[in-house]
C-alpha positions, -999 to +999 in steps of 0.1 A: +514+014-751+496+010-785+486-022-802+479-001-833+512+016-837+535-007-817+547+021-795+564+008-764+550+013-729+574+035-709+571+052-676+579+086-690+555+086-719+526+063-712+494+071-692+472+044-679+441+042-657+449+031-622+418+009-621+416-016-593+453-015-585+444+016-565+425-006-540+458-018-526+470+018-520+436+028-506+437-001-482+473+008-471+463+044-465+432+033-445+454+010-424+477+039-416+447+056-401+439+024-381+475+022-368+473+059-358+441+052-338+420+074-360+399+046-375+385+015-359+383-015-383+352-028-367+332+005-366+305+012-392+320+032-420+291+057-415+310+068-383+337+083-406+318+097-436+292+123-442+275+106-471+247+083-460+248+047-474+214+038-488+200+007-471+171-016-478+165-049-462+199-048-445+213-023-420+243-001-428+255-006-393+272-039-403+291-022-431+324-018-413+357-006-425+371-041-421+343-056-442+347-029-470+385-037-471+377-074-475+348-070-499+324-085-474+304-053-466+274-063-486+277-032-508+267-033-544+284-018-574+309-044-585+331-021-605+336+004-633+351+003-667+366+037-662+358+073-669+372+094-696+375+131-689+366+151-658+355+131-629+326+140-605+334+146-569+332+115-547+298+122-532+282+128-566+298+096-579+284+076-549+250+090-556+251+082-593+274+051-597+264+026-622+281-005-637+286+009-672+303+042-665+329+044-692+318+076-710+333+103-732+343+137-717+314+158-707+288+130-707+287+122-670+250+115-662+234+102-630+232+065-627+210+043-606+228+049-572+242+014-573+263+019-542+240+005-515+237-024-491+222-054-510+233-084-489+238-090-452+271-074-443+297-100-434+278-129-449+297-134-481+325-121-503+314-099-532+339-077-551+328-041-546+343-011-563+315+009-546+328-003-512+362+011-520+347+043-532+333+046-496+368+041-483+380+068-507+355+092-491+367+081-457+403+091-467+391+124-482+372+133-451+401+122-428+424+146-447+401+174-456+428+198-468+441+173-494+429+159-527+427+121-531+458+124-554+477+142-526+466+116-500+480+088-522+512+104-535+534+096-505+526+059-509+536+060-546+568+078-538+576+053-510+573+026-536+597+045-560+568+052-584+580+087-592+561+088-626+528+076-611+499+095-597+462+099-594+453+124-620+423+127-644+421+141-679+415+166-693+427+190-666+456+168-654+492+179-658+506+154-682+543+146-685+560+169-710+568+139-733+531+134-739 
C-alpha cells in the first residue's frame, strides 16, 4: 500500500483508484442492457444519451455502442491520470475532459473538451477513456434514480468484491480502519 512505509496492501485498509479496470464492469453493465433489449449495440450512442457529442469532419452517427465498447468509435481523449477530490458530474466532465486531469482537491477547471469525434468511426482501434465516459453516461441515464456507484455495486458483489466500490474522496464513506 505504501512504498515509503512498507505498509501492506489489504482489502480492509487500502483505497485505490479504479482506473481503467472499471471499463470491464462498465462493458458488463452495458451488455446487461443489451441482453434486456434496452440498448442496441449498433445504434448511435446519441440515441441513448442527452449530451451531444461534438463532431467535426466525422459524423457522430457512426459512434455506436459496439464501437465505443471496442475502442473503435473514433472518439478522442485517450485517458486520464485520475482525479483527487470531488468529481464533477458526468456531463460537466465530458464538456471539460482533458488528458492531464490529475489535480488536487478543489482545482477542477474546464479542459479543452477532448471528448469528440476525431477519426472515422469504425476505421481503427484507438484506446478511448472518453468513449467509456459516454458509456457511463448511458448507464446513468438508463438508471436515472441511481448513482454510478449504485449501478456498479451489484457487479462487484457478484464477483465477491465486498470491500470494493465506486466512491470518490473527500465525501466518500471510507472503511473504519482508514
